[in-house]
C-alpha positions as CSV (number, residue, x, y, z in Angstrom):
1,M,106.5,34.6,170.6
2,S,103.7,34.7,173.2
3,R,100.1,34.0,172.2
4,T,97.3,36.6,172.4
5,H,94.7,35.9,175.2
6,A,91.2,37.2,175.6
7,L,89.5,37.8,179.0
8,D,86.3,35.9,178.5
9,G,84.2,33.0,179.7
10,R,86.2,30.5,177.6
11,L,89.4,31.5,179.3
12,R,87.9,31.3,182.7
13,Q,86.6,27.8,182.0
14,Q,89.9,26.7,180.6
15,I,91.8,27.9,183.6
16,S,89.3,26.3,186.0
17,D,89.5,23.0,184.2
18,R,93.3,22.9,184.2
19,L,93.4,23.7,187.9
20,D,90.8,21.0,188.6
21,R,93.0,18.5,186.9
22,F,96.2,19.7,188.6
23,D,97.2,17.6,191.6
24,Y,98.4,20.5,193.8
25,R,100.8,19.6,196.6
26,A,100.2,20.9,200.1
27,I,103.0,21.1,202.6
28,A,102.3,19.5,206.0
29,D,105.0,21.1,208.2
30,D,104.1,22.6,211.6
31,A,107.5,24.4,211.7
32,L,106.3,26.6,208.8
33,R,103.9,29.4,209.3
34,H,101.0,29.4,206.8
35,A,100.3,32.2,204.4
36,A,98.1,32.6,201.3
37,V,98.5,34.8,198.2
38,V,96.1,35.7,195.4
39,L,96.6,35.4,191.7
40,A,93.9,37.8,190.8
41,I,92.9,37.7,187.1
42,T,91.4,40.9,185.7
43,G,91.5,43.1,182.7
44,H,94.4,45.2,181.6
45,E,94.0,49.0,182.1
46,V,95.4,49.8,178.6
47,R,94.8,46.7,176.5
48,L,91.1,46.4,177.1
49,G,89.8,42.8,177.0
50,H,93.2,41.3,177.6
51,P,93.7,39.4,180.9
52,S,96.4,40.3,183.4
53,V,97.4,39.3,187.0
54,L,97.6,41.9,189.7
55,L,101.0,42.4,191.3
56,T,101.8,44.9,194.1
57,R,105.0,46.5,195.4
58,R,105.3,46.8,199.2
59,P,106.1,50.1,200.8
60,K,109.7,50.7,202.0
61,T,108.2,51.5,205.4
62,L,107.3,47.9,206.0
63,G,109.6,45.9,208.3
64,R,109.4,42.6,206.4
65,H,110.1,42.3,202.7
66,S,109.9,46.1,202.3
67,G,110.0,47.4,198.7
68,Q,109.6,44.0,197.2
69,Y,107.1,42.8,194.5
70,A,104.4,40.6,195.9
71,L,101.1,39.0,195.2
72,P,98.3,40.2,197.5
73,G,98.3,38.0,200.6
74,G,99.4,37.4,204.1
75,K,99.2,35.1,207.1
76,V,96.4,32.6,207.5
77,D,94.6,33.5,210.7
78,P,93.6,30.8,213.2
79,G,90.3,29.1,212.1
80,E,90.7,30.4,208.5
81,T,91.3,28.3,205.4
82,S,93.8,29.4,202.8
83,I,91.0,30.5,200.5
84,Q,89.3,32.6,203.2
85,A,92.7,34.2,204.0
86,A,93.4,34.9,200.4
87,L,90.1,36.6,199.8
88,R,90.4,38.6,203.0
89,E,93.9,39.8,202.1
90,L,92.6,40.8,198.6
91,H,90.0,43.0,200.2
92,E,92.4,44.5,202.9
93,E,95.2,45.3,200.4
94,L,93.3,46.3,197.3
95,G,89.8,46.9,198.4
96,V,88.4,44.2,196.2
97,V,85.5,42.0,197.5
98,A,85.4,38.6,195.9
99,G,83.4,35.6,197.0
100,P,84.3,31.9,197.0
101,D,82.5,31.5,193.6
102,R,85.4,33.5,192.1
103,V,88.0,31.0,193.2
104,L,89.2,28.8,190.3
105,G,91.7,26.7,192.2
106,R,95.0,26.4,194.0
107,L,98.7,25.9,193.1
108,D,101.4,24.1,195.0
109,D,102.4,25.3,198.5
110,Y,105.7,27.1,198.2
111,P,108.2,26.9,201.2
112,T,110.2,30.0,201.8
113,R,113.5,30.7,203.5
114,S,111.6,32.9,206.0
115,K,109.8,29.8,207.3
116,F,106.5,30.2,205.6
117,R,104.5,27.9,203.4
118,I,102.6,29.9,200.8
119,T,99.4,28.7,199.3
120,P,98.6,30.4,196.0
121,V,94.9,30.9,195.3
122,V,93.7,31.7,191.7
123,V,90.7,34.2,191.6
124,W,88.8,35.5,188.6
125,L,87.7,39.1,188.9
126,D,85.6,41.3,186.7
127,N,87.1,43.0,183.6
128,E,87.1,46.4,185.3
129,C,87.6,45.9,189.0
130,N,87.8,49.0,191.2
131,L,91.1,48.9,193.1
132,V,91.5,50.8,196.3
133,P,95.0,50.0,197.5
134,S,95.8,50.3,201.2
135,P,98.7,52.8,201.5
136,D,100.0,50.9,204.6
137,E,100.5,47.7,202.6
138,V,100.8,48.7,198.9
139,C,102.7,51.5,197.3
140,R,102.0,50.6,193.7
141,V,99.8,48.1,191.7
142,F,100.9,46.5,188.4
143,R,98.9,44.5,185.9
144,I,101.1,41.8,184.3
145,P,99.5,40.9,181.0
146,F,99.1,37.2,180.1
147,E,101.3,37.9,177.0
148,E,104.2,38.8,179.3
149,L,103.6,35.8,181.5
150,D,103.5,33.5,178.5
151,S,106.7,34.8,177.0
152,E,109.6,32.5,176.2
153,A,111.9,35.0,177.9
154,I,110.9,33.7,181.3
155,P,112.0,32.1,183.5
156,V,115.5,33.3,184.1
157,F,117.8,31.5,186.5
158,E,120.6,32.7,188.8
159,P,122.9,30.5,190.8
160,G,121.7,29.6,194.3
161,I,123.8,28.5,197.3
162,H,123.1,24.9,196.3
163,P,123.9,23.8,192.7
164,D,120.6,21.9,192.4
165,R,118.5,24.8,193.7
166,P,118.9,27.8,191.3
167,V,117.0,31.0,192.0
168,L,114.1,31.5,189.6
169,C,113.6,35.0,188.3
170,S,111.3,36.8,185.8
171,E,111.8,40.0,183.7
172,F,108.5,41.5,182.8
173,P,108.4,44.6,180.5
174,T,105.7,46.1,182.7
175,L,108.1,46.2,185.7
176,G,111.2,47.1,183.8
177,H,113.6,45.0,185.8
178,R,114.1,41.6,187.4
179,M,111.7,40.0,189.9
180,Y,112.6,37.1,192.1
181,S,111.1,34.1,193.9
182,P,108.9,33.3,195.7
183,T,106.7,35.6,193.7
184,A,108.4,34.8,190.4
185,A,108.2,31.1,191.1
186,I,104.5,31.2,191.8
187,L,103.8,33.3,188.7
188,Y,105.8,30.8,186.6
189,Q,103.8,27.8,187.9
190,F,100.6,29.7,187.2
191,R,101.8,30.2,183.6
192,E,102.7,26.6,183.2
193,V,99.6,25.1,184.8
194,A,96.8,27.6,184.1
195,I,97.9,29.1,180.8
196,R,99.8,26.2,179.2
197,G,98.3,23.2,180.9
198,D,101.6,21.7,182.1
199,A,102.0,20.2,185.6
200,T,105.3,22.0,186.4
201,R,106.6,22.1,190.0
202,V,108.5,25.0,191.4
203,A,109.0,24.4,195.2
204,H,112.6,23.3,194.6
205,Y,113.6,26.7,193.3
206,D,115.4,28.9,195.8
207,Q,115.1,32.6,196.7
208,P,117.8,35.3,196.8
209,R,119.3,36.1,200.1
210,F,117.5,39.4,200.5
211,A,114.2,37.5,200.6
212,W,115.3,35.2,203.4
213,Q,114.3,37.4,206.3
């Protein structure tokens, strides 16, 4: 049974404190291209006052990872930090302007089969943020309630190609079907670290073959 959460200053401070205490792990590997994604915390469109995380679905017209669920994000440009890239991508994909003062912290870098290292950046938005999705990058936006993130029904595991590296998945009622890593793994670590206060690692979980390209 998941707990009820309220989008207020107390929750913001709690998440900020937990991320401050979390010893996040960066990956130093020049063979991996650097990307950043945003875990944007905002209000739910129906359950007013309840926190949720923004999730997008990529258009099927995109060449890479088309049709897949994703957190807002993309490549870190030369001269950018992961935080700068995350905030830029949030604006480009969803039309949301957020300054560095909205950043609560980071989670572990996640290495992907497509040769990226993804840095997740946690950002606190207003209760009612005005979303203007870019049709070139986003075909739909979802708000995943904290109650769904905090459910004991996740994570779900499927066999990977290596016995010690299962594929981590999540099944959120808001989506209606299964979602896979890397996005599922990043959301799971966010749940463990920011919502529950547990220093859980996820970089060892694999991705399904369709996400390798």
